[in-house]
N, CA, C and O of each residue as an XYZ file, in Angstrom:
400
protein
N      64.926    -26.307     -0.237
C      64.789    -25.160      0.631
C      64.792    -23.866     -0.173
O      64.049    -22.938      0.147
N      65.602    -23.796     -1.194
C      65.663    -22.558     -1.980
C      64.358    -22.316     -2.719
O      63.988    -21.175     -2.996
N      63.663    -23.407     -3.035
C      62.373    -23.262     -3.698
C      61.386    -22.530     -2.790
O      60.603    -21.708     -3.266
N      61.416    -22.820     -1.497
C      60.559    -22.130     -0.552
C      60.895    -20.644     -0.511
O      60.003    -19.796     -0.471
N      62.181    -20.341     -0.522
C      62.613    -18.940     -0.490
C      62.164    -18.208     -1.753
O      61.735    -17.056     -1.682
N      62.258    -18.856     -2.882
C      61.797    -18.241     -4.136
C      60.290    -17.982     -4.090
O      59.836    -16.919     -4.514
N      59.501    -18.951     -3.575
C      58.063    -18.757     -3.470
C      57.739    -17.628     -2.493
O      56.794    -16.870     -2.712
N      58.509    -17.514     -1.426
C      58.292    -16.436     -0.442
C      58.553    -15.068     -1.072
O      57.782    -14.129     -0.871
N      59.632    -14.963     -1.827
C      59.957    -13.700     -2.505
C      58.886    -13.381     -3.541
O      58.492    -12.223     -3.683
N      58.415    -14.384     -4.263
C      57.357    -14.173     -5.250
C      56.082    -13.682     -4.575
O      55.414    -12.794     -5.103
N      55.729    -14.242     -3.414
C      54.528    -13.804     -2.702
C      54.674    -12.356     -2.221
O      53.724    -11.576     -2.298
N      55.849    -12.002     -1.732
C      56.073    -10.625     -1.301
C      55.983     -9.657     -2.475
O      55.468     -8.549     -2.327
N      56.480    -10.068     -3.641
C      56.360     -9.227     -4.830
C      54.898     -9.057     -5.237
O      54.488     -7.972     -5.649
N      54.114    -10.127     -5.123
C      52.682    -10.034     -5.433
C      51.989     -9.070     -4.476
O      51.157     -8.265     -4.893
N      52.334     -9.153     -3.197
C      51.731     -8.244     -2.221
C      52.136     -6.798     -2.483
O      51.331     -5.883     -2.306
N      53.376     -6.591     -2.903
C      53.840     -5.234     -3.233
C      53.111     -4.675     -4.449
O      52.888     -3.467     -4.537
N      52.739     -5.544     -5.388
C      52.010     -5.099     -6.587
C      50.552     -4.798     -6.286
O      49.878     -4.161     -7.096
N      50.054     -5.239     -5.145
C      48.672     -4.940     -4.780
C      47.732     -6.120     -4.853
O      46.521     -5.948     -4.718
N      48.257     -7.316     -5.064
C      47.410     -8.498     -5.064
C      46.882     -8.695     -3.646
O      47.645     -8.590     -2.686
N      45.613     -8.974     -3.505
C      44.945     -9.165     -2.205
C      44.986     -7.904     -1.348
O      44.980     -7.994     -0.120
N      45.028     -6.740     -1.971
C      45.099     -5.487     -1.212
C      43.852     -5.284     -0.356
O      43.939     -4.753      0.751
N      42.701     -5.701     -0.860
C      41.477     -5.545     -0.086
C      41.477     -6.436      1.151
O      40.990     -6.032      2.206
N      42.017     -7.641      1.028
C      42.095     -8.541      2.181
C      43.056     -8.011      3.235
O      42.790     -8.098      4.434
N      44.162     -7.468      2.780
C      45.150     -6.912      3.715
C      44.583     -5.677      4.409
O      44.796     -5.490      5.607
N      43.863     -4.832      3.670
C      43.244     -3.650      4.270
C      42.205     -4.068      5.320
O      42.155     -3.492      6.407
N      41.387     -5.056      4.999
C      40.398     -5.539      5.968
C      41.074     -6.131      7.205
O      40.581     -5.975      8.322
N      42.191     -6.803      7.005
C      42.896     -7.395      8.136
C      43.513     -6.312      9.025
O      43.540     -6.456     10.247
N      44.003     -5.239      8.421
C      44.511     -4.127      9.231
C      43.394     -3.498     10.056
O      43.604     -3.106     11.204
N      42.209     -3.404      9.464
C      41.056     -2.898     10.216
C      40.746     -3.821     11.392
O      40.397     -3.355     12.477
N      40.872     -5.115     11.177
C      40.622     -6.078     12.246
C      41.649     -5.921     13.368
O      41.297     -6.023     14.543
N      42.920     -5.674     13.016
C      43.939     -5.428     14.039
C      43.588     -4.170     14.840
O      43.686     -4.161     16.067
N      43.179     -3.105     14.134
C      42.801     -1.872     14.836
C      41.585     -2.097     15.728
O      41.552     -1.611     16.858
N      40.588     -2.825     15.236
C      39.405     -3.131     16.028
C      39.778     -3.895     17.293
O      39.268     -3.598     18.374
N      40.655     -4.866     17.164
C      41.061     -5.636     18.336
C      41.791     -4.755     19.336
O      41.575     -4.877     20.541
N      42.649     -3.869     18.852
C      43.382     -2.979     19.745
C      42.419     -2.051     20.485
O      42.531     -1.884     21.700
N      41.476     -1.448     19.765
C      40.522     -0.537     20.393
C      39.622     -1.274     21.385
O      39.349     -0.763     22.471
N      39.171     -2.438     21.029
C      38.296     -3.198     21.910
C      39.033     -3.599     23.186
O      38.500     -3.463     24.287
N      40.251     -4.089     23.032
C      41.037     -4.483     24.193
C      41.370     -3.273     25.064
O      41.325     -3.363     26.291
N      41.702     -2.150     24.443
C      42.008     -0.926     25.194
C      40.787     -0.408     25.949
O      40.900      0.034     27.092
N      39.635     -0.463     25.314
C      38.418     -0.016     25.976
C      38.086     -0.903     27.176
O      37.657     -0.409     28.218
N      38.284     -2.193     27.028
C      38.062     -3.106     28.157
C      39.017     -2.815     29.300
O      38.608     -2.812     30.461
N      40.292     -2.569     28.990
C      41.268     -2.235     30.026
C      40.932     -0.898     30.681
O      41.104     -0.749     31.891
N      40.466      0.057     29.917
C      40.081      1.363     30.464
C      38.895      1.218     31.422
O      38.873      1.842     32.483
N      37.920      0.400     31.050
C      36.781      0.175     31.942
C      37.210     -0.477     33.253
O      36.699     -0.121     34.315
N      38.128     -1.413     33.191
C      38.638     -2.042     34.411
C      39.377     -1.006     35.254
O      39.210     -0.968     36.473
N      40.191     -0.170     34.616
C      40.940      0.852     35.349
C      39.987      1.855     36.015
O      40.203      2.242     37.164
N      38.952      2.268     35.310
C      37.979      3.202     35.891
C      37.296      2.551     37.094
O      37.095      3.197     38.123
N      36.948      1.296     36.963
C      36.276      0.612     38.059
C      37.194      0.468     39.272
O      36.730      0.554     40.409
N      38.479      0.252     39.043
C      39.423      0.120     40.151
C      39.658      1.469     40.822
O      39.763      1.541     42.047
N      39.740      2.524     40.040
C      40.054      3.846     40.590
C      38.861      4.540     41.239
O      39.048      5.311     42.181
N      37.665      4.296     40.774
C      36.474      4.993     41.251
C      35.576      4.001     41.985
O      35.291      2.914     41.482
N      35.138      4.387     43.169
C      34.214      3.551     43.938
C      32.819      3.673     43.333
O      32.226      4.752     43.338
N      32.303      2.574     42.817
C      31.009      2.579     42.131
C      30.003      1.731     42.904
O      30.390      0.839     43.660
N      28.714      2.008     42.715
C      27.700      1.141     43.330
C      27.815     -0.295     42.808
O      28.354     -0.531     41.727
N      27.313     -1.223     43.570
C      27.477     -2.640     43.246
C      26.913     -3.003     41.878
O      27.576     -3.705     41.114
N      25.714     -2.547     41.549
C      25.120     -2.900     40.262
C      25.916     -2.287     39.113
O      26.059     -2.909     38.060
N      26.438     -1.065     39.304
C      27.231     -0.426     38.254
C      28.594     -1.102     38.125
O      29.135     -1.237     37.027
N      29.133     -1.519     39.256
C      30.406     -2.256     39.270
C      30.275     -3.545     38.451
O      31.152     -3.857     37.646
N      29.200     -4.284     38.650
C      28.985     -5.534     37.900
C      28.777     -5.255     36.412
O      29.256     -6.007     35.563
N      28.069     -4.181     36.101
C      27.844     -3.822     34.700
C      29.154     -3.470     34.012
O      29.408     -3.897     32.886
N      29.988     -2.684     34.699
C      31.289     -2.298     34.130
C      32.155     -3.536     33.902
O      32.785     -3.672     32.853
N      32.184     -4.431     34.878
C      32.989     -5.647     34.708
C      32.458     -6.525     33.578
O      33.236     -7.109     32.824
N      31.147     -6.617     33.464
C      30.557     -7.400     32.377
C      30.936     -6.809     31.022
O      31.325     -7.542     30.112
N      30.824     -5.486     30.883
C      31.204     -4.826     29.625
C      32.699     -4.964     29.358
O      33.106     -5.231     28.227
N      33.514     -4.785     30.391
C      34.965     -4.900     30.227
C      35.340     -6.314     29.777
O      36.172     -6.492     28.887
N      34.719     -7.309     30.400
C      34.996     -8.690     30.009
C      34.618     -8.913     28.546
O      35.366     -9.552     27.806
N      33.474     -8.399     28.127
C      33.051     -8.543     26.731
C      34.026     -7.869     25.770
O      34.371     -8.439     24.735
N      34.469     -6.662     26.108
C      35.426     -5.975     25.238
C      36.769     -6.694     25.200
O      37.380     -6.799     24.137
N      37.234     -7.188     26.339
C      38.516     -7.891     26.368
C      38.455     -9.191     25.560
O      39.385     -9.505     24.817
N      37.381     -9.931     25.703
C      37.245    -11.196     24.963
C      37.102    -10.924     23.461
O      37.730    -11.596     22.643
N      36.278     -9.943     23.107
C      36.106     -9.646     21.676
C      37.405     -9.106     21.076
O      37.718     -9.401     19.922
N      38.163     -8.319     21.841
C      39.458     -7.838     21.354
C      40.431     -8.977     21.141
O      41.164     -9.001     20.152
N      40.439     -9.928     22.075
C      41.338    -11.066     21.933
C      40.945    -11.936     20.735
O      41.808    -12.382     19.980
N      39.641    -12.175     20.564
C      39.182    -12.987     19.433
C      39.491    -12.313     18.093
O      39.932    -12.972     17.151
N      39.259    -10.998     18.012
C      39.564    -10.273     16.771
C      41.060    -10.292     16.500
O      41.481    -10.387     15.348
N      41.869    -10.202     17.557
C      43.322    -10.243     17.374
C      43.770    -11.614     16.872
O      44.604    -11.698     15.970
N      43.223    -12.691     17.448
C      43.593    -14.038     16.999
C      43.182    -14.263     15.542
O      43.913    -14.884     14.772
N      42.010    -13.754     15.176
C      41.531    -13.872     13.805
C      42.472    -13.121     12.864
O      42.835    -13.632     11.805
N      42.860    -11.923     13.249
C      43.751    -11.119     12.412
C      45.122    -11.772     12.277
O      45.708    -11.753     11.195
N      45.634    -12.343     13.349
C      46.938    -13.014     13.297
C      46.869    -14.227     12.368
O      47.776    -14.447     11.565
N      45.802    -15.011     12.475
C      45.654    -16.194     11.617
C      45.525    -15.792     10.151
O      46.122    -16.419      9.276
N      44.746    -14.747      9.883
C      44.588    -14.318      8.497
C      45.878    -13.712      7.953
O      46.191    -13.876      6.774
N      46.624    -13.015      8.804
C      47.904    -12.455      8.385
C      48.884    -13.566      8.008
O      49.602    -13.460      7.014
N      48.905    -14.631      8.811
C      49.766    -15.767      8.496
C      49.350    -16.411      7.180
O      50.200    -16.815      6.387
N      48.041    -16.508      6.946
C      47.557    -17.093      5.702
C      47.903    -16.217      4.500
O      48.315    -16.728      3.458
N      47.736    -14.899      4.638
C      47.988    -14.002      3.510
C      49.472    -13.905      3.163
O      49.820    -13.698      2.000
N      50.339    -14.051      4.142
C      51.770    -13.920      3.888
C      52.454    -15.239      3.581
O      53.649    -15.270      3.288
N      51.695    -16.335      3.646
C      52.274    -17.643      3.351
C      52.398    -17.811      1.839
O      51.443    -17.546      1.109
N      53.553    -18.245      1.369
C      53.692    -18.463     -0.075
C      52.864    -19.649     -0.536
O      52.556    -20.548      0.247
N      52.507    -19.642     -1.815
C      51.758    -20.756     -2.386
C      52.607    -22.015     -2.340
O      53.833    -21.961     -2.436
N      51.939    -23.140     -2.193
C      52.672    -24.400     -2.127
C      53.199    -24.767     -3.507
O      52.734    -24.275     -4.535
N      54.176    -25.641     -3.484
C      54.825    -26.070     -4.717
C      53.864    -26.842     -5.601
O      53.886    -26.691     -6.823
N      53.034    -27.654     -5.006
C      52.080    -28.453     -5.763
C      50.708    -28.319     -5.116
O      50.620    -27.966     -3.940
N      49.648    -28.589     -5.848
C      48.314    -28.460     -5.275
C      48.089    -29.496     -4.171
O      48.701    -30.564     -4.196
N      47.235    -29.200     -3.223
C      46.990    -30.156     -2.131
C      46.295    -31.416     -2.643
O      45.542    -31.378     -3.616
N      46.561    -32.509     -1.978
C      45.973    -33.800     -2.343
C      45.002    -34.229     -1.257
O      45.237    -34.015     -0.068
N      43.912    -34.836     -1.687
C      42.955    -35.341     -0.719
C      43.438    -36.623     -0.077
O      43.262    -36.824      1.124
N      44.045    -37.488     -0.864
C      44.513    -38.773     -0.367
C      45.985    -38.928     -0.715
O      46.399    -38.675     -1.846
N      46.771    -39.345      0.273
C      48.182    -39.615      0.011
C      48.344    -41.107     -0.223
O      47.985    -41.932      0.617
N      48.886    -41.425     -1.367
C      49.076    -42.842     -1.707
C      50.526    -43.200     -1.670
O      50.885    -44.348     -1.929
C-alpha cells in the first residue's frame, strides 16, 4: 500500500514540475467548454419556459438546447475521464497482455 502512496506523491510532483502541462491545460479547456455548453442549453430552456414562442421556434429552441446539454454532458464526461487518467500514478510494473 505504501508503494501506491509513493507513486501518487511522485506523480503529483511531476505534475507540479510541469510534466503533461499541455494535456492538463487542454483538459481544463474541455471542462470550461462543457460548463458553457451546459449553461447555454439550460439558458435556452429557461428562455423557452419564460417566453411564449411560436411552435416552430419552440421546437428549434428545444432542439438546440438538447444539443447543447448533450454536448456539455459528453465533454464533461470526457474531461472527467481524462482527469482521472492524468492524475493516476504509474503502475508498479508494465501491463501484461497475458497472465500466466
